Structures are given as structure tokens and as C-alpha cells.
N, C-alpha and C positions, 0 to 999 in steps of 0.2 A: 792823406795829405792833399790839401786843395791844389788844383792846377794853377799855374802862374803864367804870366805873359812876359816874354823877353822884350828887350828894346828893339832888336833887329833879328830877322830871319836870314840864315845863310844857306844858299843853295848853289849847286853846280848847274851846268847848262842842260838840264833835263828838257825834253821836248815840250812838256806841259807847262814849264816854268819860264825858261829863257832859252829857246832853241838856237838863237843867234847871238847870245850874250846880252839880249835886251829882254826885260821882264814882259810877259804877255799882259794884255789888258785885263784878263781874268785874274791873274796873280796880283796885279796892282790893285784891283778892286777888293780882293780878299784882304790884302794888307791894310788898305784904307779903312775897311770896316773894323778891323782889329785895332787900328791905330798903332801899327808897328812899321819900322823901316825894313829894308832888305839889302843884302849884299850878294851880288852874282859873282861867283868865282871865275878866275881866268881859265882859259882852256887848259886842260891837263893838270889842273891843280885841285882836283876834287878832295884830296886829303886835307885841304885847309879847312874843311868843315869841322874838324875836331880830331881828337886822339883815337876815337873809335869809329871804325868803318865796317859796314856790312854786318851788323850785329845779328841780322836775321839768319846768317849762316850758323852762328852759334846756337840759336834757338832751334834751327832745323835739325842739327846734329845732336843736341842735348835734351831738347824738350819733346820733340815729336816721336822719336823711335819708341815703339812698344806701347803707345797710348791709343785709346779709342775715344771717340767723341759722339755723343748722342745728337748734338745739334750745335749751331754756332754759339749759343749761350753757354753750353757746357764747355766748349773749346775755350771761350774767354775766361770762364771761372777757373779752369785748370791752369791756364796761362798766368792769370793773376796770382794764384797760389804759388806757382813755380817761381815767378819773379820775386815775390815776397821773400822766398828763401835764398835765392842766388844773389840778390842785391844786398844781402847782409854779409857777404863774403868779401874779402879783400880782392879787388880786381887787379890782375897781373899787369895790365897796361897802365892804368892811372895810379896804381899802388895806393888805392884808397877804397873805403867801403862805399859803393855807389849810393846807397840809401842816405848815408851821412853827407856825402857830397851834394846830393840833390837838396837836402834840407838846408844846407848853407847857401846854395844858389837860389833856392826858393825865397829866401829873405830879401833878395835884391830884385825880385820880379814883381810886376804889377798884377793885380787881380784881373781876371777875364772880364770883358764887358758884359753887361746884362743881356744884350742882344748879340748873339753870335752870327757869323756869316752863314748864309744859306748855301750849303755845299751839295745840294741835290742836283743830279744831272737832269736836264730838261731838253726835250726836242719835240717837234711837231710832225705828225705822220697822218696820212689818210688811211682810214681803216679799210683793209682789203675785203673782198667777198669771203675769203677764208679768214675770219676775224681773229688774227693773232698778231702780236708784236714781239719782235725778237730783241732780247736784252742779254748781252754777254753769253751768246750761244744757247740761251734758253728761250722757249716760246711761251708767252702768256696770253690767255684768251681775253678778248674784248667783247662786250655785249654786241651781238650781231645786229641788233636794231640800229646801230650806228654805222653800219657798213657804208662806205662812200663818204662819210663825214670826216672832218679833220679834228684830231684830238691832240692835246698836249700830254705827253708822257713824262712822268716825274719818277726818277729812280733815286731812292735813298739807300742807306745801309740796310734797312730792314724791310722795305716794301717797294713794290712797283704799282703805280696807280696812273690812271689816265682820266682826263676830263675833256668833254666836248668843248671846242673853242667858242662857238657862238652862243651856247646856252649854259655852260658850266656844269652840265649833268655828269655824274660819275659814270665813266665807261668801264672801269675795272679797278680792282684793288686786290693785289696778291702779295703774299709774303715772298720776299726775294730769296732766291737760292743761289749759292755760290758754286754749286756743282755745275756740270755742263751737259749739253745734249739732252735736256729734259723738256717736257711739255706739261704746262699747268693749265687745266681747264676748270673754270668755275662751273659747278653743277647747274646754276641758273642760266649761264650762257649756253651750255649744252642743250638744256631743255628748250630754250628759245630757238636755237639753231634747228633742232629737229622739228619744231612747230612750223618754222618758215619753209623747210623742205617739204613737209606734208602739204602745205598750202600750194606750193609750186606744182607738186605732182597732181593735185586736184584740178588745177587750172589747165593742165595739159592733157588731161584725160578726155577722150572723145567717146560720146555715147554711140553705141552701135546697135541698130535695131535687130532683134532676134525674131525671125519669122517662124511661125508654127510649121512643123514638118508636114502637116496635112495639106498645106498649100502646094508643096512640091508634088505630093501624091496626086493632087487634082490636075496638075499641069503635065505630069509625065505618066502616060498610061502604063499600067503594070504589064 
């Protein structure tokens, strides 16, 4: 079933959406690109979003136990298959089959726009001498040639990349990981880093003259 676009989005006062009851500029821009309105709920009235609340708890207790996943793609495929099965059962709260209910609501929705909003996270950092950038508790290597330069880091659902601000050169591209406390090093970055360290060692080496021992024998009588 093709995705559809509602007339309005309903949110409670989440920090990223409306921390003080007023929609943030980023959320307003997101809705503007989609061409939808929004409703920010009153304080303490989060249940007004709909009949179903915190469905992720149901997924955590009924989908996750006993399963293993090879990667995020495998997780998504298993979740989609599970949803296809459970959404054809009569739901106890709404007393309807969710798949049929969605089909009815989809007929009243608009199609998605051709150009969807850019939801990638972006920020600018200066590449440190130890060239890594931290994203969600993970460290990703950056080309050490750009140490001291400013780069724009772009984080999507699938990858982490950075580009040098003044030239647009690619500073790094990594597959994003949702695990934590990991370090990802591009082999090319590691090779360049070792080359730079070798050059620094050569510059600091001092040549020391080694005198022949016969000279000391001539100066010091036996």
C-alpha cells in the first residue's frame, strides 16, 4: 500500500517538536515542505493523539523476544513480515482489523510530494589532530589530511559523511551503526595517518656522528 499524507499532524509537547507548547522552527519548516498543518496538544493531554499509545511496548514484548538480527536491514524485513501478520487480526482497542482500517483512511489521504523534506542531521566541526568525529556514542574516522579544517557532518539513517566546507572535498563516508561505543576507521584514513606519523618522526630525528674507535685509541695511551 502506498504511503499517504494526512491533513494535519498531531503531537504532544516533545522537546524536539514543541517544548513550550509552540512548534519549533525546524518542525514548522518540516510541515511546510510537506504541506500539512499541525496540532500541538495541551499539557497533560498526550492521549488525545489517538486510541493507541506506546505501541512500541507491544512490539518490544511480542516481536523482539527470541529473535536475532544480522543487520538493520534484516531487522526491518522481519519487522515488516511480523506487522503484515498481526495487522490482519482484530485489534482489541479499536475493535477493527488495522490493515482494513488503514485502507479506509488511506482513501482520504493525499499522495506524498515528489520532493520529501531533508531529515538528515547536519553540524559543522573542526577536524581534530586525532581525526575522528563522534556520532551517537560512536567514533568515525575522517581523512587526516583535513586536520584543522572545518567540515560539515551529515548523518542520515544509513550513513555518516563529511565534506570540507571551503572546497567541498569528501572527508569521510561510513555506514552508520546504531550500536554504541564503537570505533570505525577507514583503511585509507589509517594508511594516511601512519604516513603522516612516519614523516613527523623523520623530521625530528637528529643525525649523530659516529667516530671510529681508533681515534680514541690514539688519544688515550694504552
